N, CA, C and O of each residue as an XYZ file, in Angstrom:
452
protein
N       0.812     -1.420     -0.051
C       0.104     -0.145      0.003
C       0.936      1.237     -0.159
O       1.667      1.557      0.778
N       0.866      2.023     -1.232
C       1.547      2.994     -1.024
C       0.688      4.200     -0.741
O      -0.521      3.975     -0.693
N       1.106      5.488     -0.538
C       0.142      6.696      0.161
C       0.175      7.358     -1.417
O       1.180      7.365     -2.126
N      -1.210      7.933     -1.813
C      -0.790      8.857     -2.960
C      -1.041     10.352     -2.396
O      -1.478     10.740     -1.313
N      -0.603     11.034     -3.534
C      -0.108     12.269     -2.974
C      -0.748     13.034     -2.281
O      -0.217     13.830     -1.507
N      -2.478     12.869     -2.513
C      -3.520     13.520     -1.704
C      -3.105     12.793     -0.135
O      -2.667     13.590      0.695
N      -3.200     11.635      0.202
C      -3.073     11.329      1.266
C      -1.914     11.606      2.058
O      -1.774     11.334      3.250
N      -1.063     12.193      1.268
C       0.677     12.523      2.011
C       0.167     14.114      2.229
O       0.644     14.700      3.201
N      -0.665     14.746      1.476
C      -0.732     16.118      1.871
C      -1.903     16.545      2.881
O      -2.059     17.676      3.341
N      -2.755     15.329      3.154
C      -3.697     15.416      3.915
C      -3.359     15.073      5.478
O      -3.983     15.424      6.479
N      -2.051     14.192      5.364
C      -1.183     13.969      6.438
C      -0.688     15.217      6.995
O      -1.127     15.834      7.966
N       0.315     15.503      6.217
C       1.156     17.070      6.253
C       0.196     17.976      6.792
O       0.550     18.628      7.774
N      -1.232     18.180      6.223
C      -1.972     19.115      7.018
C      -2.183     18.867      8.189
O      -1.901     19.664      9.083
N      -2.921     17.276      8.471
C      -3.159     16.908     10.175
C      -1.985     17.232     11.051
O      -2.142     17.686     12.185
N      -0.506     16.938     10.388
C       0.360     17.232     11.691
C       0.666     18.681     11.582
O       1.106     19.217     12.598
N       0.481     19.505     10.363
C       0.541     20.920     10.970
C      -0.486     21.654     11.953
O      -0.319     22.520     12.812
N      -1.544     21.013     11.520
C      -2.642     21.489     12.747
C      -2.312     20.798     14.110
O      -2.375     21.357     15.205
N      -2.000     19.672     13.911
C      -1.220     19.201     15.664
C      -0.493     19.908     15.998
O      -0.542     20.158     17.202
N       0.417     20.521     15.295
C       1.687     21.460     15.396
C       0.951     22.609     16.475
O       0.996     22.862     17.679
N       0.291     23.100     15.317
C      -0.326     24.418     15.860
C      -1.249     24.340     17.611
O      -1.172     24.970     18.665
N      -2.031     23.236     17.106
C      -2.604     22.742     18.683
C      -1.915     22.818     19.679
O      -2.367     23.482     20.612
N      -0.518     22.134     19.831
C       0.416     21.760     20.724
C       0.796     23.204     20.849
O       0.351     23.673     21.897
N       1.467     24.060     20.134
C       1.620     25.385     20.379
C       0.811     26.035     21.057
O       1.251     26.921     21.790
N      -0.297     25.827     21.009
C      -1.189     26.826     21.560
C      -1.709     26.534     23.030
O      -2.164     27.388     23.790
N      -1.549     25.036     23.332
C      -1.806     24.584     24.567
C      -0.359     24.739     25.231
O      -0.602     24.912     26.425
N       0.935     24.760     25.059
C       2.149     25.263     25.467
C       1.876     26.514     25.769
O       2.050     26.808     26.952
N       1.420     27.522     24.909
C       1.146     28.811     25.115
C       0.279     28.900     26.615
O       0.751     29.410     27.630
N      -1.032     28.312     26.517
C      -1.707     28.006     27.698
C      -1.263     27.683     28.780
O      -1.839     28.030     29.811
N      -0.217     26.998     28.793
C       0.452     26.461     30.438
C       1.390     27.433     30.702
O       1.559     27.738     31.882
N       2.164     28.090     29.679
C       3.028     29.190     29.833
C       2.513     29.997     30.786
O       2.958     30.206     31.914
N       1.069     30.658     30.007
C       0.649     31.740     30.663
C       0.250     31.481     32.243
O       0.560     32.277     33.129
N      -0.530     30.172     32.491
C      -0.689     29.766     33.765
C       0.298     29.827     34.592
O       0.089     30.350     35.686
N       1.346     29.415     34.339
C       2.675     29.599     35.097
C       3.012     30.945     35.171
O       3.226     31.464     36.266
N       3.095     31.680     33.949
C       3.416     33.046     34.485
C       2.639     34.085     35.065
O       3.098     35.219     35.200
N       1.176     33.680     35.510
C       0.281     34.338     36.385
C       0.804     34.178     37.750
O       1.067     35.105     38.515
N       0.969     32.566     38.055
C       1.839     32.477     39.485
C       3.037     33.419     39.907
O       3.237     34.113     40.904
N       3.814     33.146     38.659
C       5.147     33.674     39.131
C       4.548     35.388     39.285
O       4.985     35.941     40.295
N       3.802     36.084     38.579
C       3.525     37.233     38.692
C       2.865     37.522     40.063
O       2.972     38.566     40.706
N       2.327     36.671     40.322
C       1.633     36.727     41.697
C       2.611     36.631     43.118
O       2.501     37.308     44.140
N       3.144     36.047     42.952
C       4.547     35.697     43.788
C       5.380     37.087     43.632
O       5.831     37.707     44.594
N       5.486     37.400     42.550
C       6.251     39.085     42.671
C       5.368     40.075     43.262
O       5.895     40.803     44.103
N       4.321     40.232     43.043
C       3.712     41.174     43.602
C       3.411     40.926     45.150
O       3.089     41.821     45.931
N       3.566     39.547     45.487
C       3.377     39.297     46.994
C       4.598     40.000     47.788
O       4.600     40.721     48.785
N       5.754     39.457     46.869
C       7.010     40.187     47.407
C       7.343     41.446     47.605
O       8.050     41.867     48.521
N       6.611     42.345     46.361
C       6.713     43.619     46.597
C       6.086     44.089     47.538
O       6.714     44.940     48.168
N       4.690     43.785     48.025
C       3.695     43.712     49.327
C       4.244     43.823     50.352
O       4.211     44.765     51.144
N       4.914     42.640     50.418
C       5.909     42.030     51.753
C       6.677     43.168     51.701
O       6.254     43.906     52.592
N       7.633     43.718     51.091
C       8.201     44.892     51.039
C       7.923     45.984     51.718
O       8.594     46.510     52.606
N       6.448     46.457     51.067
C       6.603     47.884     51.241
C       5.621     47.609     52.832
O       5.701     48.519     53.657
N       4.906     46.605     53.126
C       4.699     46.215     54.591
C       5.791     46.535     55.334
O       5.759     47.573     55.995
N       6.854     45.764     55.351
C       7.918     45.689     55.925
C       8.394     46.965     56.281
O       8.493     47.251     57.475
N       8.812     48.055     55.085
C       8.527     49.547     55.417
C       8.013     50.288     56.083
O       8.445     51.170     56.825
N       6.711     49.837     55.759
C       5.920     50.868     56.629
C       6.069     50.471     58.330
O       5.860     51.263     59.249
N       6.390     49.363     58.436
C       6.400     48.942     60.118
C       7.625     49.664     60.481
O       7.682     50.504     61.379
N       8.679     49.263     59.681
C       9.763     50.214     60.053
C       9.723     51.374     60.333
O      10.251     51.723     61.389
N       9.124     52.291     59.534
C       8.879     53.674     59.696
C       7.989     53.951     60.879
O       8.002     55.050     61.433
N       7.145     52.868     61.303
C       6.277     53.342     62.150
C       6.890     52.763     63.391
O       6.166     52.777     64.387
N       7.785     52.386     63.482
C       8.764     51.796     64.538
C       9.171     53.129     64.945
O       8.985     53.801     65.960
N       9.795     53.311     63.828
C      11.024     54.954     64.013
C      10.394     55.795     64.548
O      10.808     56.287     65.598
N       9.215     56.195     63.974
C       8.343     57.043     64.574
C       7.962     57.073     66.066
O       7.970     58.091     66.758
N       7.603     55.746     66.508
C       7.392     56.032     67.859
C       8.507     55.998     68.867
O       8.335     56.362     70.030
N       9.740     55.521     68.366
C      10.664     55.439     69.062
C      10.920     57.357     69.218
O      11.039     57.838     70.345
N      10.972     58.225     68.012
C      10.979     59.220     67.978
C      10.285     60.008     68.922
O      10.766     60.833     69.699
N       8.980     59.636     68.763
C       7.842     60.237     69.719
C       7.910     59.853     71.585
O       7.413     60.465     72.530
N       8.584     58.834     71.551
C       9.136     58.341     73.361
C       9.989     59.081     73.546
O       9.990     59.592     74.666
N      11.151     59.512     72.535
C      12.174     60.373     72.956
C      11.409     61.848     73.174
O      11.627     62.491     74.201
N      10.724     62.217     72.396
C      10.133     63.416     72.575
C       9.588     63.624     73.818
O       9.927     64.504     74.609
N       8.775     62.831     73.964
C       8.038     62.741     75.395
C       8.915     62.538     76.770
O       8.574     62.887     77.901
N      10.225     61.834     76.352
C      11.047     61.839     77.248
C      11.880     63.448     77.738
O      12.253     63.888     78.825
N      11.916     63.947     76.416
C      12.486     65.243     76.483
C      11.468     66.276     77.310
O      11.818     67.053     78.199
N      10.342     66.118     76.876
C       9.444     67.204     77.542
C       9.164     66.640     79.247
O       8.597     67.408     80.025
N       9.406     65.898     79.496
C       9.640     65.215     81.240
C      10.538     66.009     81.653
O      10.359     66.965     82.407
N      11.794     65.565     81.061
C      13.086     66.398     81.268
C      12.768     67.546     81.407
O      13.313     67.977     82.424
N      12.000     68.495     80.789
C      11.960     69.887     80.839
C      11.355     70.460     81.472
O      11.765     71.536     81.909
N       9.853     69.861     81.849
C       9.365     70.057     83.011
C       9.784     69.785     84.053
O       9.324     70.326     85.059
N      10.738     68.903     84.116
C      11.571     68.618     85.925
C      12.446     69.712     85.860
O      12.454     70.364     86.904
N      13.208     70.140     84.945
C      14.272     71.650     85.193
C      12.899     72.425     85.431
O      12.597     72.586     86.613
N      12.276     72.783     84.741
C      11.298     74.064     84.982
C      10.996     73.792     86.503
O      11.350     74.650     87.313
N      10.472     72.846     86.865
C      10.189     72.860     88.315
C      11.485     72.993     89.134
O      11.304     73.734     90.100
N      12.492     72.602     89.065
C      13.631     73.018     89.671
C      14.251     74.348     89.534
O      15.122     74.820     90.265
N      13.808     74.785     88.715
C      14.268     75.958     88.554
C      13.333     77.192     89.203
O      13.823     78.271     89.536
N      11.809     76.839     89.341
C      10.953     77.469     89.966
C      11.066     77.285     91.532
O      10.617     78.121     92.317
N      11.738     76.053     91.946
C      11.994     75.679     93.372
C      13.098     76.632     94.202
O      13.098     77.141     95.323
N      14.050     76.614     93.061
C      15.395     77.282     93.477
C      15.680     78.408     92.409
O      16.675     78.069     91.768
N      15.178     79.635     91.970
C      15.318     80.207     91.000
C      17.083     81.145     91.094
O      17.714     81.418     90.073
N      17.580     81.493     92.529
C      18.626     81.918     92.423
C      20.114     81.274     91.763
O      21.059     81.832     91.206
N      19.850     79.889     92.095
C      21.083     79.255     91.533
C      21.018     79.216     90.058
O      22.043     79.466     89.424
N      19.646     78.857     89.298
C      19.711     78.966     87.866
C      19.933     80.293     87.042
O      20.424     80.420     85.920
N      19.393     81.331     87.979
C      19.865     82.927     87.650
C      21.329     83.136     87.222
O      21.788     83.648     86.201
N      22.015     82.516     88.452
C      23.779     82.597     88.687
C      24.293     81.979     87.813
O      25.273     82.431     87.220
N      23.667     80.602     87.475
C      24.248     79.743     86.403
C      24.309     80.542     85.059
O      25.276     80.885     84.379
N      22.831     80.744     84.882
C      22.640     81.245     83.350
C      23.852     82.758     83.125
O      24.510     83.012     82.115
N      23.816     83.445     84.282
C      24.503     84.462     84.286
C      26.191     84.216     84.310
O      26.915     85.054     83.773
N      26.709     83.132     84.902
C      27.990     82.636     84.812
C      28.493     82.159     83.008
O      29.541     82.257     82.369
N      27.046     81.606     82.698
C      27.580     80.956     81.385
C      27.507     82.294     80.415
O      28.520     82.431     79.729
N      26.424     83.370     80.224
C      26.764     84.422     79.705
C      27.740     84.958     79.479
O      28.243     85.238     78.391
N      28.287     85.251     81.086
C      29.597     85.745     81.015
C      30.590     85.240     80.478
O      31.382     85.908     79.813
N      30.712     83.899     80.696
C      31.920     82.835     79.757
C      31.640     83.144     78.354
O      32.726     83.336     77.808
N      30.812     83.261     77.641
C      30.311     83.046     76.343
C      31.149     84.755     76.022
O      32.104     84.988     75.281
N      30.492     85.550     76.741
C      30.739     86.931     76.417
C      32.356     87.159     76.443
O      32.851     87.735     75.474
N      33.167     86.746     77.473
C      34.632     86.668     77.432
C      35.355     86.260     76.415
O      36.280     86.861     75.870
N      34.766     84.868     76.083
C      35.466     84.258     75.224
C      35.169     84.884     73.376
O      35.894     84.704     72.398
N      33.929     85.579     73.467
C      34.020     86.174     72.236
C      34.887     87.414     72.153
O      35.460     87.747     71.116
N      34.956     88.088     73.305
C      35.650     89.224     73.362
C      37.444     88.852     73.052
O      38.189     89.402     72.241
N      37.654     88.085     73.716
C      39.015     87.369     73.244
C      39.411     86.827     72.011
O      40.536     86.821     71.511
N      38.340     86.366     71.573
C      38.879     86.174     69.913
C      38.541     87.317     68.820
O      39.029     87.276     67.690
N      37.805     88.177     69.180
C      37.814     89.339     68.588
C      39.111     90.137     68.754
O      39.559     90.761     67.793
N      39.674     90.137     69.835
C      40.952     90.868     70.125
C      42.102     89.910     69.308
O      42.943     90.396     68.551
N      41.995     88.672     69.561
C      43.132     87.786     68.894
C      43.065     88.203     67.172
O      44.117     88.350     66.550
N      41.949     88.342     66.617
C      42.050     88.691     65.323
C      42.333     89.986     65.052
O      42.983     90.014     64.006
N      42.155     91.097     65.499
C      42.702     92.141     65.592
C      44.403     92.034     65.575
O      44.825     92.794     64.703
N      45.059     91.610     65.992
C      46.254     91.529     66.486
C      46.676     90.733     65.175
O      47.876     90.928     64.979
N      46.256     90.112     64.449
C      46.813     89.561     63.205
C      46.750     90.310     61.905
O      47.228     89.815     60.884
């Protein structure tokens, strides 16, 4: 039994159709796998964003704690000054005199040059 040219053309046509169907099936499978990969990528990006927001929130809480501590210390210092205003004024006066003294010395040394 030998195949006629018409039979051979039909076989080639069927083979070509089968190849096209196989190619479409492979593309469909690749698309399904790609969706999974994209979902994982988006999940990774979302996780990174959430970690960043958590880090920022933690940093803000620490800054707020430090600000509260500074407020408490300032309030305590204010209470100490109210209790004993003379030593506080004397300390401020001494510091002011030292600043003025060093400023004058600096000015005099610049004139000599």
